[in-house]
C-alpha positions in Angstrom: 0.3 0.6 -0.1 0.6 3.6 -0.4 3.3 5.4 -3.1 6.7 4.6 -3.4 9.1 8.0 -2.5 10.3 8.8 -5.3 7.5 9.5 -6.2 6.1 11.8 -3.6 8.0 14.1 -4.9 8.5 14.3 -8.4 10.2 18.2 -10.4 9.8 19.2 -14.0 12.9 21.0 -15.3 11.5 24.0 -17.9 12.0 23.4 -21.3 12.8 27.2 -21.6 14.9 29.8 -19.2 12.2 31.7 -18.6 10.0 28.8 -17.8 9.2 27.8 -14.2 10.0 24.6 -12.4 7.0 22.3 -11.5 7.1 20.7 -8.5 4.5 18.5 -7.3 4.2 16.9 -3.7 1.5 14.1 -3.0 1.9 12.5 0.2 -0.3 12.0 3.5 -1.1 15.4 5.6 0.3 16.3 8.8 -0.1 19.8 10.1 2.3 22.2 9.1 3.4 20.4 6.0 2.7 23.4 3.7 5.0 25.5 5.4 8.1 23.4 6.1 7.8 22.7 2.2 7.5 26.2 1.3 10.3 27.2 4.0 12.9 24.6 2.3 12.1 26.2 -1.0 12.9 29.4 0.1 16.2 28.3 1.4 17.1 26.8 -2.0 17.0 30.6 -3.5 13.6 30.2 -4.6 10.3 31.7 -5.6 6.8 30.8 -5.4 4.9 32.4 -8.6 2.0 29.8 -8.3 0.6 27.0 -5.9 -2.4 24.6 -5.7 -3.1 22.1 -3.2 -6.1 20.3 -1.6 -6.0 18.2 1.7 -8.8 16.0 3.2 -7.0 15.8 6.6 -4.7 12.9 5.6 -3.4 12.7 2.9 -2.5 16.0 0.3 -1.4 17.1 -2.7 0.3 20.3 -3.4 1.8 21.9 -7.0 4.3 24.6 -6.9 5.8 26.5 -9.7 8.8 28.0 -8.9 11.7 30.2 -10.2 14.8 31.1 -9.3 14.7 34.6 -7.0 16.1 37.5 -8.1 19.2 37.7 -5.9 20.2 34.5 -6.4 22.9 33.3 -8.9 23.7 30.0 -7.7 23.0 26.9 -9.2 19.8 25.5 -8.2 20.6 21.4 -7.2 17.3 19.8 -7.9 17.8 16.6 -7.1 18.9 18.1 -3.0 15.9 20.1 -3.2 14.0 16.7 -3.7 15.5 15.0 -0.9 14.9 17.9 1.7 11.3 17.8 0.2 10.9 14.4 0.4 12.9 14.1 3.8 9.4 16.4 5.2 7.0 14.1 3.9 5.3 11.8 6.3 5.9 7.8 5.4 3.5 6.5 2.9 4.7 3.3 2.1 7.7 1.7 5.5 5.9 -0.1 8.1 5.9 1.5 11.5 8.5 -1.0 13.3 11.1 -0.4 10.3 11.8 3.0 11.4 11.2 2.2 15.2 14.1 -0.9 14.1 15.6 2.1 12.6 16.0 4.8 15.1 12.7 6.7 13.4 9.6 8.4 14.8 7.3 6.0 13.0 6.6 8.8 10.5 9.2 7.7 8.4 11.8 10.4 9.8 15.0 9.5 11.0 15.8 10.2 14.6 19.4 10.5 13.9 21.8 12.2 16.8 23.1 14.3 14.0 20.4 15.8 12.5 20.1 18.7 15.0 23.7 19.0 16.3 25.4 22.0 15.7 29.3 23.0 14.1 31.3 25.7 14.1 33.2 27.0 11.6 36.1 29.4 12.3 37.0 31.6 9.3 40.0 33.6 10.1 40.3 36.0 6.8 42.0 39.2 5.7 39.2 41.3 5.1 38.2 43.0 1.9 34.6 44.5 0.8 31.6 41.6 0.4 33.5 38.7 2.2 30.8 38.4 4.7 27.8 38.0 2.3 30.6 35.7 0.0 31.2 33.0 3.0 27.3 33.6 3.5 26.5 32.4 -0.2 29.2 29.5 -0.4 27.2 28.1 3.0 23.8 28.6 1.4 25.1 26.3 -1.8 26.4 23.8 0.6 22.9 23.7 2.0 24.0 24.9 5.7 21.5 26.5 7.9 23.3 29.6 10.0 22.4 29.5 13.5 23.8 31.8 15.1 27.1 33.8 14.3 30.0 36.2 15.5 31.3 38.2 13.6 35.1 40.5 14.4 36.7 42.7 12.6 40.7 43.1 14.1 43.2 46.2 14.2 45.2 44.5 11.8 42.8 43.9 9.0 41.6 40.9 9.6 38.2 39.1 10.0 37.2 36.3 12.5 34.0 34.7 11.5 32.9 32.4 13.9 29.6 30.7 12.1 26.9 28.2 14.4 25.1 26.2 11.8 23.3 23.0 10.9 23.3 21.1 7.8 20.5 20.3 5.2 21.8 17.5 4.1 22.6 15.9 7.6 26.1 14.8 6.9 28.2 16.9 8.7 28.7 14.2 11.5 31.3 12.5 8.5 34.9 13.3 7.9 34.4 13.4 4.4 31.6 16.1 4.7 33.9 18.9 7.2 36.8 18.1 5.0 34.7 18.9 1.5 33.7 21.9 3.3 36.8 23.4 4.7 38.6 22.6 0.8 35.8 23.9 -0.8 35.9 27.3 1.5 39.5 27.7 1.3 39.9 27.7 -2.5 37.0 29.9 -3.3 37.7 32.6 -0.9 41.6 31.8 -2.2 44.5 34.7 -1.0 42.0 36.2 1.9 41.7 33.0 3.1 44.4 32.6 6.3 42.8 29.2 8.3 39.7 27.5 8.5 38.0 24.7 10.6 35.2 23.2 11.2 34.2 21.1 14.2 31.0 20.2 16.6 29.7 23.1 18.7 31.1 23.2 22.1 28.8 23.9 25.4 29.3 27.6 24.3 26.4 27.7 22.3 24.1 27.1 24.6 24.8 30.6 26.1 24.7 32.2 23.0 21.2 30.8 23.1 20.2 33.5 25.5 18.2 36.3 24.2 19.8 39.2 22.8 20.3 42.3 25.2 18.7 45.1 23.1 18.9 48.3 24.6 14.7 48.5 25.9 14.4 51.9 23.7 16.0 50.6 20.6 13.8 47.2 21.1 10.5 49.5 21.9 10.6 51.2 18.6 11.7 48.0 16.6 9.1 46.4 17.4 6.3 49.1 17.5 4.1 49.2 14.9 4.5 53.7 14.7 8.0 52.2 12.6 5.9 51.8 9.5 4.5 55.4 10.1 8.2 56.6 10.5 9.5 54.8 7.5 6.4 56.3 5.6 7.7 59.7 5.6 10.9 58.6 3.6 10.3 59.6 0.3 12.6 56.8 -0.6 9.9 54.3 0.5 7.2 56.5 0.7 5.9 54.5 -3.0 6.3 51.0 -1.6 4.4 51.4 1.6 1.8 53.0 -0.4 1.0 49.5 -1.9 1.6 47.6 0.3 -1.2 49.4 2.4 -3.7 47.9 -0.3 -3.7 44.2 1.5 -7.0 43.3 1.6 -8.1 40.3 3.2 -12.3 39.0 3.5 -13.9 35.7 4.8 -16.3 34.2 3.6 -19.0 32.0 5.5 -21.5 31.0 2.8 -19.6 29.3 -0.2 -18.8 26.6 1.9 -20.9 24.4 3.8 -18.0 22.8 6.0 -15.5 25.8 5.7 -14.8 29.3 6.0 -13.5 31.0 2.7 -10.3 33.1 3.2 -9.8 35.3 0.0 -6.1 37.6 -0.1 -4.7 39.9 -1.8 -1.1 41.9 -1.5 1.8 43.2 -3.1 3.9 40.3 -4.4 7.3 39.4 -2.7 9.8 36.9 -1.5 8.4 34.5 1.2 4.4 35.6 0.9 3.3 32.3 0.7 5.3 31.0 3.5 4.3 33.9 5.2 0.9 33.0 4.9 1.2 29.4 6.0 3.2 30.2 8.7 0.9 32.2 10.0 -1.6 29.8 9.7 0.4 26.5 11.5 0.8 29.3 14.4 -2.4 30.1 14.8 -3.6 26.9 14.9 -5.6 27.2 11.4 -6.2 23.7 9.2 -6.3 24.9 4.6 -8.3 22.4 2.9 -7.8 24.0 -0.1 -5.8 26.5 -1.3 -4.1 28.6 -4.9 -2.4 31.1 -5.4 -2.5 32.9 -8.3 0.0 34.3 -10.6 0.7 37.9 -10.5 -1.0 40.3 -11.7 0.2 43.8 -11.8 2.4 43.2 -8.9 -0.2 41.7 -6.9 -1.4 38.4 -5.8 -4.9 36.7 -5.3 -4.9 34.2 -2.3 -8.2 32.0 -1.9 -8.2 29.6 1.8 -10.8 27.3 2.5 -9.5 27.1 6.2 -11.3 25.6 9.6 -10.2 25.2 12.9 -8.4 22.6 14.7 -11.6 21.2 15.9 -12.5 20.5 12.0 -15.1 24.0 12.6 -15.9 26.7 10.7 -14.5 30.2 12.1 -17.8 32.2 13.0 -16.9 34.1 15.9 -16.7 37.7 14.6 -13.6 38.3 17.4 -11.6 35.5 16.2 -12.2 36.4 12.4 -10.8 39.8 13.1 -7.9 38.5 14.7 -7.1 36.5 12.2 -7.3 39.1 9.3 -5.2 41.8 11.3 -2.7 38.9 12.6 -2.4 37.9 8.5 -1.9 41.7 7.2 0.5 42.5 10.1 2.8 39.6 8.7 1.7 40.5 4.9 2.8 43.7 5.4 5.8 43.8 7.6 7.6 40.4 7.9 10.8 42.6 8.3 11.7 45.2 10.9 14.7 47.5 9.7 15.9 50.1 11.8 19.6 51.9 11.7 20.0 53.1 15.3 23.7 54.4 17.0 25.7 52.2 19.2 27.9 54.8 21.1 29.9 56.5 18.3 28.9 53.6 15.6 26.4 53.0 13.4 24.3 49.6 13.5 21.5 48.0 11.4 18.8 46.0 13.3 16.9 43.3 10.6 14.0 41.1 12.8 11.7 38.8 11.4 9.4 36.9 13.4 10.2 32.7 14.5 7.8 30.1 14.1 6.2 28.7 16.9 8.4 25.7 16.1 11.6 28.0 17.4 12.9 27.7 13.2 13.8 31.0 11.7 12.9 32.4 8.4 15.9 31.6 5.8 18.3 33.6 4.0 17.5 36.3 5.8 21.5 36.8 6.9 22.3 36.5 3.2 20.2 38.4 1.3 20.9 41.4 3.9 24.8 40.9 3.6 24.2 41.2 -0.2 22.2 44.6 0.0 25.2 46.0 2.2 27.6 44.1 -0.1 25.8 45.8 -3.7 26.0 49.3 -2.4 29.6 49.0 -1.0 29.1 49.1 3.2 31.7 47.4 5.0 30.4 45.4 7.9 32.7 45.6 10.8 30.7 43.6 13.0 27.6 41.0 12.9 26.0 38.6 14.9 22.4 36.9 15.1 20.6 36.3 18.5 16.5 36.2 19.5 14.9 38.4 21.0 11.1 38.3 23.1 7.7 40.2 23.0 4.7 39.6 24.9 3.2 37.5 22.0 6.1 36.6 20.2 10.0 35.3 19.6 12.1 37.2 16.8 15.1 36.8 15.2 17.3 40.2 15.3 20.3 40.4 13.3 22.6 43.4 14.1 25.4 44.8 11.8 27.9 47.5 13.1 28.3 49.4 9.7 31.7 51.2 8.5 31.3 54.4 7.7 32.5 55.8 4.3 32.7 58.8 1.7 29.4 57.1 -0.4 27.4 56.4 2.5 28.4 58.8 5.4 26.2 57.4 8.4 25.0 60.1 9.7 23.4 61.5 7.1 19.7 60.3 7.0 19.5 60.4 3.8 21.9 58.0 3.5 20.6 55.5 6.3 17.3 55.8 4.4 19.0 53.9 1.1 20.4 52.1 3.6 16.8 50.4 4.8 15.6 51.0 1.2 17.7 48.7 -0.1 18.3 46.3 1.9 14.1 46.1 2.3 14.2 45.8 -1.3 16.4 42.5 -1.6 15.1 40.9 1.5 11.0 41.2 -0.3 12.2 40.8 -4.0 11.6 43.8 -5.5 
């Protein structure tokens, strides 16, 4: 019974450069599966241009139309993408006792002690513009996820990078994978690489998982809704924010006897489908059928037939209002950006919500460092931390920026230009 694992995920490559790649997922359903699939797709630097999915709560069928993100210049390893997608799909063929004998959980997921292990990559390099992004790009191409990072520039022009990473391929426990990784980094970085070490992270990683120590005034400004109002006063951002404010979410309980219909329209942006499914997962909303339509004049239309975890329609007006407000907030402001003074220095802060599962958004560090590289701005230090507010947890990226003639960081115009460019790269505009 069931279908072979090779048929769980099917990938049909495009015949021409302007056509999308079709990815079909056909497997047993589980809570949050759509969100997990979209996160992996985002990790690979791909955008979902269209999607159709349906489920009866036991079996699901999903079709994605995918194209590379504008900011992604790397070659896509489609076979690796397929393996990653299959790895999170519940098993539909092998029996329960097999996985128990193999150390699995009965859902086709191997409970290897290596899968969640965090490794420490230590890099010492000669400093140059764009170095941090180049390293980040290599790690993304090798399917590593950056959990924490500490970047420091020394007075003699060297950079010490500490990357705490996990492996999407779950092979870092092997010497071959570690050796291949360090050899590849040394080859690509060339004369700029002084040393490169990769080892299992020690107990210091646990202490680094503590929440970041943002000054209270900075945290209040960063996570307040008034930040968007302040951005609206900027000439560089005004046109984009005018478009962003046109997002609409309507609720219809008349069309279906068993489901509530959500109709969503929002400006097109990178990760939009992920943000909607992430919010639905965190709000414990089940989606029975959905259609994510192609972009039309820069906007997306989505129809979602949903119900509560108890299988009932959403009829309570307060619940409807709360869900619509949450969806609008996640679509309009998936990121918070702020430039502040940190003593005599200037710091760029970027924050995004963390899933209730504890997973952060993919490729944020990659995209921010890309934007700063494109602007020619050097990063003196960088780190990733977590911050907790009253209703959720955030991942916070902190970049201490070097001043330059092209971008005098004391200038409000220069700061607005930096925020605008970072925002555009993160949003895929």
